[in-house]
PAMAR-815902 format. One record per atom (N, C-alpha, C): residue in one letter; y, z, x. Coordinates in steps of 0.02 Angstrom, whole numbers, padded with zeros to 5 digits, always signed. Atoms other than C-alpha are relative to their C-alpha. Example, Ala and Ser with C-alpha at 12.3 -4.5 7.8 and 13.67 -1.06 7.14 Angstrom:
BEGIN
a-00059+00000+00045;a-00225+00390+00615;a+00060+00000+00045;s-00059-00003-00042;s-00053+00357+00684;s+00055+00037-00039;
***
This chain:
BEGIN
m+00027+00036-00058;m+01105-00052+00131;m-00034+00048+00047;k+00035-00041-00048;k+00989+00011+00265;k+00042+00009+00062;s-00036-00012-00063;s+01051+00084+00428;s-00013-00058+00048;g+00008+00055-00048;g+01081-00044+00564;g+00009-00067-00032;g-00013+00063+00033;g+01127-00177+00436;g-00061-00038-00020;r+00061+00034+00022;r+00948-00214+00387;r+00005-00020-00073;e+00003+00021+00071;e+00906-00300+00224;e-00015+00061-00043;e+00012-00055+00047;e+00905-00184+00075;e-00068-00008-00031;a+00068+00002+00027;a+00727-00143+00022;a+00001+00033-00068;e-00003-00027+00067;e+00739-00122-00165;e-00065-00012-00037;t+00052+00013+00048;t+00606-00104-00295;t+00030-00039-00056;p-00028+00034+00057;p+00625-00210-00452;p+00041+00048-00043;t-00043-00040+00041;t+00753-00150-00577;t-00039+00049-00042;r+00034-00052+00037;r+00702+00014-00659;r-00002-00016-00074;n+00007+00013+00071;n+00641+00008-00836;n-00022+00063-00035;s+00017-00062+00034;s+00643+00159-00949;s-00024-00013-00071;q+00024+00015+00066;q+00581+00068-01103;q-00072+00023-00009;a+00069-00022+00015;a+00416+00110-01187;a-00050-00038+00043;e+00049+00031-00044;e+00267+00077-01076;e-00050-00041-00040;w+00054+00038+00029;w+00128-00045-01109;w-00064+00016+00038;p+00062-00013-00037;p-00056-00029-01063;p-00002-00040+00064;v+00002+00032-00065;v-00082-00070-00880;v-00073-00004+00021;l+00069+00009-00022;l-00247-00142-00820;l-00002-00004+00075;f+00012+00009-00071;f-00316-00132-00646;f-00073-00017+00010;y+00070+00009-00017;y-00475-00186-00562;y-00008+00004+00075;v+00016-00005-00070;v-00559-00162-00397;v-00045-00059+00018;i+00039+00057-00021;i-00622-00318-00311;i-00043+00020+00059;q+00045-00016-00055;q-00773-00290-00204;q-00040-00063+00018;d+00037+00059-00019;d-00902-00405-00126;d-00052-00017-00054;s+00045+00026+00051;s-01042-00496-00216;s-00053+00050-00021;n+00051-00049+00017;n-01154-00342-00216;n+00019+00042-00061;t-00022-00045+00053;t-01048-00238-00334;t+00070-00017-00020;e-00069+00006+00023;e-00894-00256-00441;e+00016+00059-00043;t-00020-00058+00039;t-00804-00104-00507;t+00061-00020-00041;c-00056+00017+00043;c-00691-00132-00656;c+00022+00062-00037;g-00024-00058+00037;g-00583-00013-00753;g+00068-00013-00029;s-00067+00007+00028;s-00421+00016-00845;s+00035+00066+00000;v-00041-00059+00007;v-00278+00137-00854;v+00038-00009-00065;e-00031+00009+00065;e-00222+00159-01033;e+00003+00067-00036;d-00008-00061+00041;d-00155+00297-01145;d-00011+00064+00040;g+00003-00061-00040;g-00146+00421-01002;g-00067+00015+00030;e+00067-00013-00028;e-00329+00405-00953;e-00016-00051+00053;v+00025+00045-00052;v-00405+00332-00797;v-00074-00011-00011;t+00070+00017+00012;t-00568+00242-00830;t-00024-00048+00053;v+00027+00043-00052;v-00672+00167-00691;v-00073-00013-00017;g+00068+00018+00016;g-00834+00074-00711;g-00050+00024+00051;s+00052-00018-00047;s-00972+00070-00582;s+00025+00044+00056;s-00018-00042-00056;s-00966+00209-00453;s-00046-00013+00060;q+00047+00017-00054;q-01096+00125-00344;q+00036-00010+00066;r-00029+00009-00066;r-01056+00133-00159;r-00032-00060+00035;f+00025+00058-00035;f-01075-00018-00047;f-00049+00021+00055;p+00038-00008-00061;p-01215-00028+00079;p+00042-00025+00057;m-00044+00020-00054;m-01111-00030+00238;m-00035-00003+00066;d+00022+00004-00068;d-01157-00090+00408;d+00041+00049+00041;s-00034-00051-00039;s-01113+00041+00538;s+00061-00028+00037;s-00055+00030-00036;s-00995-00083+00621;s+00056-00025-00046;s-00049+00027+00047;s-00901-00132+00462;s+00055+00051-00015;q-00056-00042+00017;q-00732-00064+00411;q+00022-00015-00072;l-00026+00009+00067;l-00663-00036+00237;l+00076+00005+00001;v-00073-00001+00007;v-00481-00080+00206;v+00016-00004-00074;l-00021-00002+00070;l-00405-00034+00039;l+00069-00033-00006;l-00064+00034+00012;l-00266-00150-00022;l+00025+00017-00070;t-00028-00009+00067;t-00149-00111-00166;t+00064-00040-00008;g-00063+00029+00021;g-00013-00205-00257;g+00017+00033-00066;f-00021-00031+00062;f+00083-00157-00413;f-00011-00045-00060;g+00011+00036+00062;g+00056-00207-00593;g+00064-00025-00032;p-00058+00028+00035;p+00173-00284-00722;p+00059+00048-00001;f-00060-00041+00000;f+00352-00224-00714;f+00060-00043-00020;r-00058+00035+00027;r+00499-00285-00817;r-00010-00075+00000;q+00005+00073+00003;q+00521-00471-00778;q-00063-00026+00032;y+00060+00022-00035;y+00361-00476-00676;y-00062+00011-00042;v+00063-00004+00038;v+00215-00513-00791;v-00058+00008+00050;t+00044-00010-00057;t+00116-00535-00631;t+00044+00020+00058;n-00042-00025-00054;n+00192-00431-00493;n-00014-00040+00064;p+00011+00037-00062;p+00219-00532-00332;p-00040+00039+00052;s+00039-00040-00048;s+00145-00388-00233;s-00074-00007-00013;w+00070+00009+00018;w-00018-00407-00328;w-00025-00070+00017;t+00017+00068-00019;t-00016-00595-00302;t-00013-00004+00075;a+00008+00001-00073;a+00005-00567-00114;a-00065+00035+00021;v+00062-00036-00016;v-00137-00440-00109;v-00061-00043-00016;q+00056+00043+00017;q-00253-00561-00198;q-00008-00057+00051;e+00003+00054-00050;e-00207-00697-00073;e-00030+00026+00065;l+00029-00030-00061;l-00247-00581+00073;l-00074+00013-00010;k+00071-00012+00015;k-00411-00532-00010;k-00040-00064+00007;k+00034+00065-00004;k-00456-00716-00023;k-00008-00022+00073;l+00003+00020-00071;l-00416-00747+00162;l-00047+00044+00040;g+00043-00047-00036;g-00508-00592+00222;g+00029+00020+00067;l-00022-00025-00065;l-00491-00500+00387;l-00054-00005+00053;g+00055+00006-00048;g-00650-00552+00475;g-00064+00027-00030;e+00065-00016+00029;e-00835-00528+00446;e-00017+00074+00002;n+00016-00071-00005;n-00836-00345+00497;n+00049+00044-00039;v-00048-00038+00040;v-00697-00294+00378;v-00011-00015-00074;r+00009+00006+00072;r-00731-00264+00194;r+00064+00021-00035;l-00062-00013+00036;l-00583-00271+00076;l-00013+00019-00072;e-00003-00015+00071;e-00555-00188-00091;e+00073-00003-00020;a-00068+00007+00023;a-00400-00230-00191;a+00009+00035-00067;v-00013-00040+00059;v-00326-00117-00324;v+00071-00011-00024;e-00067+00007+00029;e-00180-00146-00441;e+00023+00068-00026;l-00027-00065+00021;l-00076+00012-00460;l+00051-00010-00056;p-00051+00003+00053;p+00024+00042-00620;p+00066+00028+00025;v-00067-00027-00017;v+00211+00074-00607;v+00010+00064-00040;h+00005-00061+00039;h+00177+00249-00668;h-00019+00056+00049;y+00010-00052-00051;y+00191+00408-00562;y-00068+00035-00007;r+00060-00041+00007;r+00050+00512-00634;r-00064-00041+00009;r+00060+00040-00006;r-00075+00371-00648;r-00011-00023+00072;t+00006+00018-00070;t-00039+00313-00472;t-00026+00058+00041;q+00023-00061-00034;q-00063+00492-00412;q-00075+00010-00009;e+00071-00009+00014;e-00232+00503-00497;e-00043-00052+00035;l+00039+00054-00030;l-00292+00335-00434;l-00005+00008+00076;l+00002-00005-00073;l-00244+00363-00252;l-00041+00060+00023;a+00041-00058-00018;a-00320+00537-00247;a-00074-00016-00006;r+00070+00017+00011;r-00482+00470-00318;r-00025-00051+00051;m+00022+00052-00046;m-00487+00317-00206;m-00011+00027+00071;w+00010-00029-00067;w-00464+00417-00046;w-00061+00046+00001;e+00056-00046+00003;e-00593+00545-00102;e-00067-00038-00001;t+00064+00034+00011;t-00727+00419-00153;t-00013-00057+00049;q+00009+00059-00043;q-00696+00269-00040;q+00009+00013+00074;q-00013-00018-00069;q-00629+00347+00121;q+00009-00061+00045;p-00010+00061-00039;p-00560+00184+00192;p+00022+00014+00072;q-00026-00004-00068;q-00524+00154+00375;q+00076-00002-00002;l-00072+00009+00006;l-00349+00103+00320;l+00016-00020-00071;a-00025+00022+00064;a-00252+00087+00158;a+00066-00036+00012;v-00061+00039-00007;v-00120-00049+00150;v+00029-00013-00069;h-00033+00006+00065;h+00002-00043+00005;h+00055-00052+00005;v-00049+00054+00000;v+00112-00190-00041;v+00046+00007-00061;g-00050-00001+00054;g+00273-00189-00144;g+00050-00056+00011;v-00049+00055-00003;v+00420-00305-00175;v+00069+00028+00017;a-00070-00014-00015;a+00592-00294-00094;a+00040-00060-00023;t-00030+00058+00032;t+00688-00409-00209;t+00062-00026+00037;a-00062+00021-00034;a+00847-00412-00103;a-00013-00027+00070;s+00015+00019-00068;s+00757-00456+00058;s-00031-00070+00004;k+00033+00063-00015;k+00706-00621+00134;k-00051+00009+00056;l+00045-00017-00055;l+00600-00532+00263;l-00057+00045-00024;i+00053-00049+00012;i+00439-00433+00268;i+00021+00065+00035;i-00022-00064-00026;i+00475-00248+00294;i-00059+00047+00006;l+00054-00049-00013;l+00350-00128+00373;l+00031+00070-00003;e-00028-00067+00009;e+00384+00049+00316;e-00036+00050+00045;q+00029-00047-00049;q+00357+00181+00451;q-00021+00066-00032;l+00012-00066+00028;l+00361+00334+00340;l+00015+00002-00075;a-00014-00012+00071;a+00370+00403+00164;a+00030+00069-00008;k-00036-00063+00011;k+00476+00545+00093;k-00025+00034-00063;n+00030-00040+00053;n+00423+00685-00021;n+00046+00012-00059;n-00045-00021+00053;n+00578+00726-00122;n+00050-00054-00020;g-00054+00043+00022;g+00714+00639-00222;g-00020-00056-00048;y+00023+00052+00046;y+00616+00540-00352;y+00029+00011-00069;k-00038-00013+00061;k+00742+00536-00493;k+00002-00061-00047;d+00003+00059+00042;d+00713+00360-00561;d-00066-00001-00039;c+00059-00004+00043;c+00593+00352-00708;c-00046-00060+00008;d+00048+00055-00002;d+00435+00248-00712;d+00001-00038-00067;v-00001+00041+00061;v+00388+00126-00852;v-00008+00041-00064;s+00007-00044+00059;s+00350+00272-00968;s+00062+00044-00010;g-00060-00040+00005;g+00522+00348-00939;g-00006+00070+00028;v+00014-00066-00027;v+00454+00494-00839;v+00008+00001+00076;c-00003-00011-00072;c+00490+00562-00664;c-00056+00048+00020;p+00053-00047-00020;p+00363+00658-00560;p+00024+00072-00005;v-00016-00072+00005;v+00356+00847-00578;v+00037+00022+00063;g-00039-00023-00057;g+00489+00924-00467;g+00034-00056+00038;n-00029+00059-00034;n+00550+00749-00423;n-00028-00009+00071;c+00030+00006-00066;c+00428+00754-00278;c-00071-00026-00005;c+00068+00025-00003;c+00260+00685-00222;c-00051+00057+00000;v+00045-00057-00008;v+00174+00846-00168;v+00043+00063+00006;e-00040-00062-00002;e+00251+01015-00208;e-00019+00040+00062;g+00012-00037-00061;g+00270+01111-00045;g-00021-00042+00059;g+00020+00044-00054;g+00225+00959+00059;g+00058-00012+00049;p-00053+00015-00049;p+00321+00906+00216;p+00050-00051-00028;e-00052+00045+00026;e+00485+00813+00187;e-00018-00073+00012;k+00020+00068-00013;k+00415+00657+00268;k-00066-00001+00037;i+00062+00010-00037;i+00250+00591+00334;i+00003-00070+00030;e-00001+00064-00034;e+00239+00453+00463;e-00070-00028+00006;s+00064+00034-00010;s+00100+00326+00474;s-00022+00005+00072;l+00027+00004-00068;l-00015+00326+00625;l+00016-00067+00032;i-00016+00067-00024;i+00033+00142+00640;i+00071-00002+00026;n-00066+00010-00028;n+00181+00102+00752;n+00027-00066-00026;m-00024+00061+00033;m+00273-00022+00641;m+00046-00041+00046;r-00046+00035-00045;r+00405-00063+00771;r-00039-00043+00050;a+00041+00037-00048;a+00270-00116+00895;a-00029-00063-00032;i+00028+00058+00034;i+00193-00232+00766;i+00053-00053-00012;c-00055+00048+00008;c+00362-00311+00729;c+00012-00040+00064;k-00010+00034-00064;k+00382-00350+00914;k-00058-00047+00016;k+00060+00040-00015;k+00204-00415+00929;k-00001-00065-00041;l+00003+00058+00046;l+00225-00534+00781;l+00069-00030-00013;s-00068+00025+00007;s+00402-00593+00813;s+00005-00075-00014;g-00002+00073+00008;g+00354-00777+00800;g-00029-00026-00065;t+00030+00022+00063;t+00287-00782+00621;t+00049-00041-00042;d-00042+00042+00043;d+00351-00899+00485;d+00053+00040-00037;i-00048-00044+00035;i+00436-00753+00397;i+00017+00057+00048;g-00021-00055-00044;g+00538-00625+00494;g-00029+00066-00023;i+00029-00066+00014;i+00465-00450+00505;i+00044+00053+00031;i-00038-00057-00026;i+00568-00291+00523;i-00035+00064-00021;y+00028-00064+00020;y+00527-00107+00511;y+00055+00043-00031;s-00047-00040+00038;s+00610+00026+00404;s-00025+00072-00002;k+00017-00070+00009;k+00614+00214+00380;k+00022+00026-00069;d-00020-00018+00068;d+00663+00212+00196;d-00033-00047-00050;a+00038+00042+00046;a+00539+00146+00069;a+00028-00001-00071;g-00034+00011+00064;g+00656+00170-00079;g+00000+00055-00051;r+00002-00056+00048;r+00616+00335-00169;r-00018-00023-00071;y+00026+00019+00066;y+00524+00249-00312;y-00075-00006+00008;l+00073+00002-00001;l+00343+00202-00344;l-00028-00021+00068;c+00023+00021-00066;c+00327+00116-00174;c-00004+00060+00047;d-00004-00058-00043;d+00383+00269-00077;d-00049+00054-00023;y+00043-00051+00030;y+00287+00383-00195;y-00074-00013+00017;a+00070+00018-00015;a+00121+00291-00176;a-00015+00006+00074;y+00009-00003-00072;y+00145+00281+00012;y-00008+00072+00024;y+00005-00070-00020;y+00175+00467+00032;y-00068+00029-00019;l+00064-00027+00023;l+00022+00511-00072;l-00058-00026+00042;s+00054+00030-00040;s-00087+00391+00028;s+00000+00029+00070;l-00004-00032-00066;l-00024+00460+00194;l-00026+00072-00003;h+00021-00070+00009;h-00055+00636+00127;h-00076+00005-00007;h+00072-00004+00012;h-00232+00604+00065;h-00041-00031+00057;g+00037+00038-00051;g-00280+00486+00207;g+00014+00019+00072;n-00013-00023-00068;n-00224+00587+00357;n+00040-00052+00040;r-00048+00047-00030;r-00086+00459+00394;r-00029-00068+00015;k+00030+00066-00013;k-00206+00311+00398;k+00018-00048-00057;a-00025+00043+00053;a-00099+00209+00279;a+00061-00038+00025;a-00058+00040-00017;a+00036+00076+00287;a+00030-00027-00065;f-00033+00031+00057;f+00164+00007+00166;f+00040-00060+00024;i-00033+00063-00017;i+00229-00172+00171;i+00040-00024-00060;h-00042+00030+00051;h+00376-00234+00069;h+00005-00075+00014;i-00005+00073-00007;i+00372-00422+00040;i+00060-00025-00040;p-00054+00029+00040;p+00514-00534-00022;p-00026-00031-00064;h+00018+00035+00062;h+00516-00616-00192;h-00029-00068+00017;l+00032+00065-00013;l+00403-00769-00197;l+00041-00056-00031;n-00035+00059+00026;n+00483-00940-00217;n-00031-00062+00032;d+00027+00062-00027;d+00459-01122-00165;d-00005+00000+00076;r+00001-00003-00073;r+00497-01080+00017;r-00045+00056+00025;i+00042-00057-00018;i+00414-00909+00027;i-00057+00003-00050;t+00056+00006+00047;t+00247-00945-00055;t-00051+00056+00011;a+00053-00049-00006;a+00099-00832-00088;a-00045-00015+00060;e+00043+00020-00056;e+00001-00931+00041;e+00030+00022+00067;i-00033-00020-00062;i+00130-00900+00178;i-00001+00076+00007;i+00001-00073-00002;i+00144-00716+00133;i-00071+00025+00016;g+00069-00021-00011;g-00046-00699+00129;g-00021-00007+00073;k+00018+00011-00071;k-00068-00774+00303;k+00037+00048+00046;t-00038-00047-00041;t+00071-00664+00373;t-00028+00071-00008;l+00031-00065+00011;l-00006-00509+00293;l-00066+00006+00038;q+00063+00000-00037;q-00172-00557+00370;q+00012+00017+00073;l-00016-00014-00070;l-00095-00557+00544;l+00022+00073+00009;i-00026-00068-00005;i-00005-00393+00511;i-00056+00052-00005;v+00052-00050+00011;v-00156-00299+00446;v-00052-00002+00057;q+00044+00004-00057;q-00266-00363+00587;q+00029+00038+00060;e-00033-00038-00053;e-00139-00294+00711;e-00003+00075-00015;m+00003-00071+00019;m-00135-00130+00615;m-00068+00030+00014;l+00067-00025-00012;l-00323-00112+00625;l-00014+00009+00074;g+00009-00006-00072;g-00324-00145+00811;g+00037+00059+00029;q-00040-00056-00024;q-00186-00021+00841;q-00030+00067-00023;l+00029-00061+00025;l-00267+00110+00730;l-00063+00019+00037;e+00061-00014-00037;e-00432+00094+00820;e+00016+00030+00069;s-00020-00026-00065;s-00343+00124+00985;s+00024+00073-00006;v-00026-00068+00011;v-00254+00279+00916;v-00057+00048-00012;l+00056-00044+00015;l-00414+00352+00845;l-00046+00009+00060;h+00041-00006-00061;h-00509+00315+01006;h+00031+00050+00048;c-00034-00048-00044;c-00378+00411+01105;c-00008+00071-00026;e+00008-00066+00030;e-00388+00556+00983;e-00070+00027+00012;r+00069-00021-00011;r-00578+00561+00999;r-00010+00019+00073;a+00007-00014-00071;a-00563+00557+01188;a+00031+00068+00017;v-00034-00064-00012;v-00440+00702+01189;v-00041+00057-00028;l+00042-00051+00031;l-00550+00800+01069;l-00062+00014+00041;g+00060-00007-00041;g-00702+00767+01178;g+00013+00041+00063;k-00017-00038-00061;k-00614+00835+01332;k+00012+00074-00016;s-00018-00069+00018;s-00554+00990+01239;s-00061+00044-00014;v+00059-00040+00017;v-00731+01043+01190;v-00048+00006+00058;r+00044-00005-00058;r-00806+01024+01362;r+00009+00066+00036;
***
């Protein structure tokens, strides 16, 4: 259990059986679609064309996870697709990526996505099967990854980045967002323990590559009461708040930097 009696944020049951090919795709707007696959240890991506971006537009990268044990379609991926469908406003462009439940492949994908896409914000979504609430993760931890991925492998050194800091916190204040959105259909809490599995691992790498401009959201298992539509609408509110907060933080940083060079 989490400290303070919070709901336990678990990843789906670990599976050390032989892996299967995992597909992913990147959903972009009508101008370009990039498709690709992750199979047999190789990362293959199709078009590398960059979007023509209006100077006022923002790119938000969304990720969910791929098939895992009983989840032929991972609920996190379903939620991400629902949010992609709803959108975040006309000045926000969304790209959605399905991450495999595989340490090395996730590492390769996130490094490449931050290098090539440079989003304003990356929002990663995973499943907390024991929770009935949405959990906003404040930070990610570098060490202690001893549970194997779908291929039966742990990351080298059981860590995300060798020599990296023990933890990295998001620029987003998750507690403030929980307070701001206290009246949503699904309760929202914040956490400082993302689980030391692929969720935590992906989050740390994204915070590392993206200068802390990332967030991780654990959602509950989908059912007749907690539907993809409800989750999608709640995620829409959350990410809109995150973008507003992030813009304020970056504006303050620019103002401080401007004063320091005068």
